[in-house]
N, C-alpha and C positions, 0 to 999 in steps of 0.2 A: 353591613349586609351579612346575612347568616349563611352558613354552609348548608343549612337545610334546603336551600334553593339551588346551590351549585357547588361544584367541587373546586378546591384550590390546589394548585401544584407549584412547586418550586424546583426548577431544573438548575443544577449547579454544575458549572464547567470550570476545570482548573488545568493549568499546565505546570507540571513539576516533574522531578526526577522519580522514576519508578525502578525498583530493583530489576536488573537485567537478567539475573540468573533464573528467574521463575519461568522463563520461556525461551525457546531458541531464537537465534538471530539469523537473518540472511544478509550476507555482505555481498555487494556488487562491485566489481572492479572492471575498468575498461577505459575507453576514450570518449571523445565528444559526441559520438553517436549514441552513447549511453547516458552521459550527463553533460549538459551544455549550458554555459552562462552567457552566450552571445544572444543579443536581442533578436527575436524572431525565430530562434532555433531551440529545439527541445530534444533531448535524448530519451530513449525508451525507458531508461532506468527510473526516472522520476514518476511517470504515471504508473509504472509497474508496482510502486509502493502501494497504490490504492487498490490493487488486485488482491491484496492480502489482508486477512482479518487481524487487526492489531491486538486482539485478545489472545491470539494464538502464536504470533511471531512478531519480532521487531525487524524491520527492513532498514538497512543502512547502505546508502548509495555512495561509494567512495571512488567512483569513476571520475576522471578529470580530462578536460580537453587537451589535445596536443600530445598525449602520451601514447607510447607504444608498449609492447610487452617487455621491451628492454628498459625503457626509461622509468616505467612504473616501479621496476625493481631498483634501478640505480639511484633514484631520488629518495629512497627509503620509504616509499608509500606502501609497499608490500609489507615491510617490517611493522609499520604502524597498524595495518589491518591484522597481521598475525598476532600482535600483542593483545588483541581483543577476542580472537577466535577461541571458542571453547567447545568441548565435546557436545555433539548434538546440533551444532550450527550447520549452516549451508553457505556455499560460496558459488556465485555466478560470475563467470568471466567471459569477456568478449574483447579481443584485440585484433588488429590486422590492418586497419586503414592507415596507420602511421608507421607501419613496419617496413615499408618499401623505401627505396632510395639508397644513398651512399651511407656507409657505416660511420664515416668520419668526416662530417661536414659541420656547418654552423649549428645544427640541432643535435647531432650525434644520437639519433633515436632509432635508426634502421637496424633491424636484426638480419641475420643471414637467412636468405630464402630457404625454405624447406623445413624438414623435421629431423635433420641429421645431428651428429655429434661434432660437426665441423666448428672450428673456432678461428678467430682472427684477432691477433694481438695488435693493439694500436696505442698511440699516444694521442689522447683526445685533443682536438683543436680547441675545444671549449674551455678546458681547465688544465691542459697540459699534463694530465695524469694518465698513467698506463691503465688499460682496460682490455679484458678479454671479451670480445663480442661473440655471442652464441647464436644459434639458430632460433627462429621463431618457435618451433616446436619445443626446443630445449627450455625456453622460458615458461611456456605453458606447463610443461612436465614438472618444472620446479614448483610452480604454484600448486599444482595438483598434489604432488607427493608431500609437500610440507603441510598442506591443509589436511590431508588424510592422516598424517602423523599426529595431528591434534584432535582426531576424532570428528573431523568436519567432512560433510559430503560435498565434494566439488562437482560443478556442472559446467562443462565447456559449451559455449554458444558461438557458432560461426558468425562472422561479421555480416551486417545488413548489406544488401545490394546497393550499388550506386545507381542513380537515375540516369543511366546511359544506355541507349537503345541502338540496336542494329538489326535490320530486317525484321522488325516487329517483335524482337526479343530483348529483354533487359539483360544487362551484363551480369554474369554469375562468377563466383569464385571457386567453383567445384574442382578446378584443376590447380589451384594454388592455396590461398590462405584457408578457405573452408575445408579443403582436403587435408591440409597439414594439421589443422585444429582437430579434425576427427582422428587422424593418426596418433596425435599426442594423447588424446583422451583414451583411445583404444590401448595404447601401450601402457598407460597407468591405470587401466581398468576404471575409468571415470565415466560418468554419464555425459552424453553428448546430445545437443539439439542442433540440427542443421537449419538454423534460422535463415541462413542465406537462401537455401532452396525454398523453404516455406514461404518467405516473403516474395521471392521472385515469382513463384507460382501465383500468388495472390495478385501481385502487380500486373502480371501479364493477363490475368483474367479481367482486371479493371481496364486495361488499355493505357496507352501512353498519356493521354490527356488527363484522365482521372488520377493516375499515379502522380502526375506533376503537382496536384493539389496537396499531396502529402509531404512534399519537400518545401524547404524554405526558399521561396522565390526561384531564382535561377541556380541556386546551389544544388549540385547533384549528389552531394554526400549527406547533408544534414537535413533532418526532418523538421517540419513545423510542429506546433502543439498537436494538431489533429493527426499528423502522421505518426508522432511518437505514441499517442494514445492507441492508434490502430496497431502499431507494432507491438506494444505491450500486451494488448489483448490477444494477439496471435501467440506471443510467447507464453502467456498464461495458459492458453489452450495446450501448447506443447508440453508445459510442465505437468498438466493434468494427465497427459499421455505417457509420462515416464514410468515405466514398469518398476515397481518396488521402491519408488521414491516417496518418502514421507512428506516432502515439501508440498505436494499437491493438497494434502489435508489442511494446509494453512491458508489456501486460497478461498476467497468468497465463492459461493455457489455459482456455477456457470449458468444455471437456470434462474429461477425466481429468487431474488435477494431484496431485503429491505433493511435499512439501518437500524441499529439497536435501540434508537429512541422509540421505535414501534415495538412494544412488548405488552404482556399482560399488565393490567392495572394502570395503563397510561391515561393521561388526561389530554383532551383536545380542546382548543380554544372555542368558547361559545360565541354565537352571534356573528360569525364570519365564516367564509368558505373554508372547508377543511381539506388541506392538501395531503396526499399520501404519495410516496414516490419510491423508486428503487431501480433495479435492473432486471432484465429478463433476456431471453434469447432474441436477437435482432429480428424484427418483423413479427414477433409473436404477440397475440392479443393478451392483455391483462384484464381480468375482471375483478371487481371489488364490490362488497356489500357491507353497508353500515347503517344501523338504525332504520332498517326497512327500506333503504334506498340502494339502488344498484348503479354502477357506472363502469366504464371500460376505457382502455387506451391501448395503443399499439407501441411496442418498444421500437425506438428509432435504430438507425444503423449502428450506433454505439451500444445498443441494449438499454438505453435509459428510457424511463417512462414516468409519467406523473398523472394523477387523477385528482380532480378537485370536486369534493362533495359540496352540496349546498350547505349554507349555515345551519347549525343545529342549536336548539335551545339547551340550556343547562339541564343536566340530568344524567340518567343511566341507571344501572350499568348496561352497556351495549357489547356486542361482539363485532369485531372487524374481521372479515374474511377476504383474502386476496388469493387469486389462483392464476396460474399460467403454466400448465403442465403440473407443477407442484402446487401445493396449497399452504398458505400461512394463515393461521387463525389466532386472533388475540381476544382474550376474554376480559371481563370486568373493566371495560373501557368507559371512562366517565367524560362528560363534557362540562367545562367550567372555566375558571380563570387559570391561565398559564403565565407564570412569572419566571423570568430569567434572572437568576442571582449569581453574580460572578464578581471577582475582585481579587484582593490580596489575601494574605494568610488569615485576616480576621473573618473573612467569609468562610474560610475552611475550618474555623474553630467549631468543633462539634459539640453537641449537647452534652455528651458524656465523655469521660476519659476512655479511650480505646487503645488497643495495641498499636494501631496505626498512628493515632494522634494523642499520645500520652500527655501532651502539653495542654490539651483542651479540657473541657468539663466546666459547665456553669456552676454557680453556687447551688448547693443542694441538688446536684444533678441526679442523684439516685431517686429523689422524690419526684423531680420533673419527669424523668423517663417513665417511672411507674404510672404517672397520671396521663401519659401521652397516648390516649386512646381516641384517635381522630381518624377513622377509616376514610373520610373524604379528603384528607390531606395526603397527597402522594408526591414523592420526590424522585426525580431522576438525577443521579449523581454520576458525572463522568469521572472515571478513575484517573489517578495521577499518571501523567505520561509526558514525554517530550518528543517533539518531532521537528525535523528540519523543513518539512513541507506541509501544506494543508492536507488534511487527511479526509478520506471518504467516509470514515466512521469513527466513533469513539467507543471505548469499552464502558459499559454501564447498563443499568436496568432500573425500572421503576419499582419503588417500594411503597407499600401502604403504611401509613403512620400507625404504629402500635408500640406498646412497651418493649416489644422484642426488637423493633427496627429503629426506633427514634433516636437511640443513643448515637448513631452514626450520621444523623442529619446535621446539616449546617445549623448552628444555633440561631444565627441571624435570620435565615430563611424560615426556620421552624417558628420562631416567635412572630415573624411577619404574618405567617399564615394562621397561627393559632389565635391571634388577637381577634380574628373574625368569628371565633366560636366561643369566646369567653363572655 
């Protein structure tokens, strides 16, 4: 079949290590309300990863269940994070749920209540070692000051509310841990987000019954996946509102957003319904136009939307335009065959030797690249990266095959497509 009748594209996705110094990182520390491995429970730190554009920042969630501001330090977890922090990075911290109780028991995790310089010298019952226990505020101030000393921007986040109600009001921590967290941030001139109050206001507007659906069954402390996603969206909004904080610039747009696979020169699969998707403000209408056809959808409570256009015949170029307050317009859109090419390093073997892949380069690659003038072949290449969690988007863009671009194409994918035009 000839490319005269339709376009061919090869989208190549890889998972590998990418240089970390090219962009800043956001490190998250905290307890199980931030990161949770218990079945049915999810912390807000994991879905928060997908609020950020991976092309602009790397997000690393180092929170762990059962830890307090004290034990995160004593177990060496803070030192492990500090070893990776670099100037220009950000640090998000939330502790408090595990900081109550006795300072010297079978867990030895409670900090002294408050934000004072008070100390307590103990011989720990867990390992029989001497320890000086500090206040909750002291541990937060230590994290803040040591992060700032490395050129990192620390942001203190007060703990999420527990799903415990009295007289139609959910319990707040504005007289204890949320207050002490704010005091510690103020003393060290760090940014502060009163997450406790923000969420309590939202939960009370929902009412007790709807709020219960955000928590994991009868558990009043830990959220389910839906609750974690809601909390992370609220926190993302709060980050956008931080005055003078560059972290907001790394978030995906709060309004209309579409993944990077939608870009100029993209190819859509022929002869089957064409889906487009993204996020917008909850409840807002999203309108789209493609190849003379129009369609619309309404963003759901999480801001997600999807529009399916009727199947299109091979051809183009077309323009895809999507609007919901803001407008996204994509030009030179072709309809044809879309192939997914993925695998091991042999799939990553590029047509030419490049600075990124000097080990690559086919025989007579200079001649091959010079002759690679096939504008109906387009390739989307996902950049090398590594992630602990599924990501909302990948970094990449569509490229039209030409002697200028073909050198960085996967050789296997290129020859698979090019054989149809020879």
